[in-house]
C-alpha positions, 0 to 999 in steps of 0.5 A: 403532797408526795415527795416522790413523783415517778413510780419507783425509788431506790434506797442505796445500801453501800454494804452487803445484805444482812446487818443494820444498813440492809435492815433499815433500807428494807424497812424504809423501802417497804414503808415508803412504797406503801405511802407513795404507792410506788415500788421501793427498791433496795440497791446493795452496792458494796465496795471501797468502804461504802464509797461506791454506793455513796458515789451513786447517790451523789451523782443522782438527781435530788428529786427523792428517787435515790436515797442513801442509808449510811452508817456514822463512820462514813460521814464522820470518821472516813473524811479524816481517816481516808487520805483521799476521801472523795466527797464533801458530806456537806456539799455533795449530800442533803442530810435528811434524817437520823434513823436509828442508833445502837451502842458499840460493845466490847466483846471477848472470847470466853477463853480470855476469862475477862468478864468486865471492863474492870477485868480488862483494865487490870489485865492491861495494866498488869502486862502492858501491850500483852492484849490485842483487840480488833476494830476502832477502840482508840477512844477507850485506850485514851480514856482508860489509860491502857495500852492494848495492841490494835489489830486493824481489820477491813470490816466487822465480819473478819474481826468477828470470825477471829474473835470467835475462833480465839485468834484475837481475844476481843473487839469493839463491834456494833451490837447487832453484829454480836447479839446472837453470839452473846445470846448463845454464849460464844462471846462475853460482853464487857461493856457498852459504849453508850450513855445508858444501857441498851433496851436490846441487851439491858444486862450489859453495863456501860463503860461509865458504870465501870469507872471508865467515863467518856467512852460514848461511841454509839453507832448510828445510821441515817438517811441522805439524799443528793445535794440540792434537794428542795428543803420541803422534800427533805422535810417530808421524807424525814417526817415519813421515815420517822413515822415508819420507824415509830410503828410498833411492829417496826420498832420491835423488828429494830429492837431485835437487831439492837437498834433504837429509832433516833429522831433528828432531822434535816438542819439539826441532823446536818449540824450533828454530822459536822460536830461529830466529824470535828470530834473524830478529827481531833481523836484521829489527829491526836493519836496519829491514827492511819488507815491500814 
């Protein structure tokens, strides 16, 4: 009853080492290697906003030897945002399982004097377009009814450097990237974009608690395989991955990164990807958001 038959399998992480994708890929590689008595390899294959790693997996055999650990945006936002997105998520990949979720958090440089979402809304309404932020916060702008200048960055790291240096006042980021800076006081958290507070940072209130409902944009990370994988193999991989992530030591390791396990498998997970893609397509088209 082994999903994998040869003696080695590869987890492709299409982003540089460090960060949630890398952590999850390594946790799974270790756990699955023990289960299948095989060698698990993590292949960090960054480039083209994740498309290079995705392409490797798309072209692989669907036998369970090549798997993809990927963030939500690549599956649900990029298909609409990228003018020449080279994949059909539904036709080129098998949805295996969701892995983990983390809230996005709006953080500011301490020099701004901002302490909460309410402070920000007040400041933005008093002086429209006087504030700027990095990263994709379009949904917040429409829900809060404020105009804040969006500064586009190619990734979290360069935007984060600019907020830490005071070049831009604030940004939306996934929690793992900013957690250390919140703990040492170099950044201030204004609110988390999730339905409830995060167990990794329970002192940060949600946007809804602060009077801006509807800004629920968690980041999530998932496991995909090439298209054509037999359903029973996908189901076993999903089951094994979830059991690994549920182990107390693994859960603790994830919590330290701001991650919480999310158990949503195969068909239900595939449906979730479709629903989220449709939701983001509406936002992107309604607001005329372009890839910069």
